[in-house]
C-alpha positions in Angstrom: 1.5 57.4 6.7 -1.2 57.0 9.0 -1.0 53.3 11.5 -3.7 51.9 9.4 -2.1 52.1 6.4 1.2 50.8 7.7 -0.1 47.5 9.4 -1.4 46.7 5.9 1.4 47.0 3.9 2.8 43.3 6.0 -0.4 42.0 5.0 -0.7 43.3 1.4 2.9 42.0 1.2 2.0 38.7 2.6 -1.1 38.0 0.1 1.4 39.2 -2.7 3.9 36.8 -1.7 1.7 33.5 -0.6 0.1 34.4 -3.9 3.7 34.1 -6.1 4.3 30.8 -4.4 1.0 28.8 -5.9 1.4 30.5 -9.2 4.7 28.6 -8.9 5.1 24.5 -10.5 4.5 22.3 -8.0 8.1 20.3 -7.8 9.4 17.8 -4.8 13.2 16.5 -4.3 14.4 13.3 -5.1 14.3 12.1 -1.2 12.1 13.5 1.2 10.6 12.0 4.4 9.1 13.2 7.2 9.2 12.7 10.9 5.6 13.6 13.2 6.3 12.7 17.1 7.4 9.0 17.3 6.6 8.5 13.6 9.3 8.5 10.1 7.4 8.0 7.4 9.5 7.4 3.9 7.4 9.8 1.2 4.5 12.1 1.6 2.5 9.7 0.0 2.9 7.2 3.1 2.2 10.1 5.4 -0.9 11.0 4.0 -2.3 7.5 3.9 -1.5 6.7 7.9 -1.0 9.6 9.6 -4.4 10.9 12.0 -3.5 14.4 13.3 -6.1 15.9 15.8 -7.5 19.6 15.6 -4.7 21.3 16.5 -2.2 19.5 14.4 1.0 17.8 15.0 4.4 19.6 14.8 6.3 17.4 11.9 10.1 18.0 10.2 10.3 17.8 6.1 13.2 16.1 5.5 14.8 16.2 1.6 18.3 15.5 -0.3 18.0 16.6 -4.0 20.1 14.2 -6.2 23.1 16.6 -6.4 22.7 16.8 -2.6 22.7 12.9 -2.4 26.2 13.4 -4.5 27.7 15.1 -2.0 31.4 13.7 -0.2 32.6 14.1 2.7 35.7 15.8 0.4 33.3 18.5 -0.3 32.5 19.3 3.1 36.0 19.8 4.1 36.5 22.3 1.0 32.7 23.7 2.0 33.8 24.1 6.0 37.7 24.9 5.8 36.3 28.3 2.7 33.6 29.4 5.7 35.8 29.0 8.9 38.7 30.4 7.0 36.7 34.0 6.1 34.7 33.7 9.7 38.6 33.5 11.0 39.2 36.5 8.4 37.0 38.6 10.4 37.0 38.0 13.8 40.9 38.8 12.9 40.4 41.8 11.7 37.8 42.7 13.9 40.0 41.7 16.6 43.3 43.9 15.3 41.0 47.0 15.1 39.6 46.7 18.2 43.1 46.5 19.8 44.5 49.4 17.9 41.5 51.4 19.1 41.7 51.4 22.6 45.3 51.4 22.3 45.3 54.6 20.6 42.9 55.9 23.2 44.2 54.6 25.6 47.5 56.9 24.6 44.9 59.8 24.1 43.8 59.7 27.5 47.1 59.2 29.3 48.8 62.0 27.1 51.3 59.3 26.3 52.0 59.1 30.2 53.5 55.4 28.7 54.6 55.8 25.8 52.7 56.6 22.3 50.5 53.1 21.0 52.1 51.8 17.8 49.7 49.8 16.5 49.3 46.5 15.8 49.6 45.2 12.4 46.9 43.0 10.3 48.3 40.7 8.0 49.4 38.5 10.3 47.0 38.3 12.9 44.4 37.6 10.5 46.2 35.0 8.8 46.5 33.1 11.5 43.0 33.5 12.2 41.7 32.8 9.1 44.6 29.5 9.4 43.1 28.2 12.5 39.3 29.1 10.7 39.9 26.7 8.6 41.6 23.9 10.5 38.6 23.7 12.8 35.9 23.7 9.7 37.9 20.8 8.4 37.8 19.6 12.0 33.9 19.1 11.8 33.2 18.5 8.5 32.7 14.5 9.2 30.8 15.8 11.9 28.7 17.8 10.0 28.7 15.2 7.2 27.0 11.9 9.2 25.0 15.0 10.0 23.1 15.6 6.8 23.4 12.4 6.0 20.5 10.7 8.3 19.0 14.3 8.3 19.3 15.8 4.7 17.9 19.1 4.4 15.3 19.5 7.3 12.4 22.0 7.2 10.2 22.6 10.5 6.3 22.9 10.7 3.5 21.9 11.4 0.4 19.3 9.5 -2.5 19.9 10.0 -6.3 18.9 8.7 -8.2 21.2 6.3 -11.3 20.0 5.3 -10.1 16.5 5.4 -7.2 17.1 3.5 -3.8 17.5 5.0 -1.7 20.5 4.3 1.5 21.7 5.6 2.7 25.5 7.4 6.3 25.4 6.8 7.8 27.7 9.7 4.3 27.6 11.6 3.2 30.2 9.5 -0.5 29.6 9.0 -0.2 32.1 6.0 2.0 29.6 3.8 0.5 25.9 3.7 1.4 23.4 1.5 -1.3 21.3 -0.4 0.6 17.9 0.9 -2.0 16.0 -1.5 -0.6 18.1 -4.6 3.4 18.3 -3.5 2.8 14.5 -3.6 1.6 13.8 -6.7 4.4 17.3 -7.5 7.6 15.7 -10.4 11.1 15.2 -9.0 13.1 18.0 -9.0 10.9 20.2 -11.9 11.9 22.8 -13.7 10.7 26.3 -11.7 12.3 29.3 -13.6 12.1 32.5 -11.4 10.5 30.2 -9.1 12.0 29.0 -5.3 10.2 25.8 -4.1 8.6 26.1 -0.9 11.3 23.6 0.7 14.1 25.6 -0.1 12.9 28.9 0.9 13.1 27.7 4.5 14.7 25.2 6.0 18.0 24.4 8.7 20.9 21.8 8.3 
């Protein structure tokens, strides 16, 4: 494959993705708000009626919560983060034990068993301890995560720009990824979008 053809592939993919996204039925979450600089807008409609942006646009953060998000409790966060912590701890435990066994075996080979042959370290106990520690740490940090989510919800970072007098949003600051904010403001709330992920769920941080 020549270089020009290889370079064309990402462009073709981007156009195909943009086309597929634009064909999705618009929808918006149950709760949304915007932060643009020092300004906060409690809805997209409110921002459209008040925000003025220059030629370079303005960095913005789109915050939202779905109905299901609003129903999540501290108990849910504790369960989720304890499970994530346990999985992460178990993985670290496995990596650590395997690493110790490998290094021990190498040391025995290099010293020709001068200090005795390496017997190996059992896997189950260290992994269980690491998993328990991870679960505890996850549970202890759940309240902070819960409070942060209550305040900020999901966050999508990007830039608001004016396009022929109409405000558009570029999630992730990707120019080829453009959201018509006027259309978004009028979109039905949490409409069913089969085989389609709304733009606000494709790029987000927590």
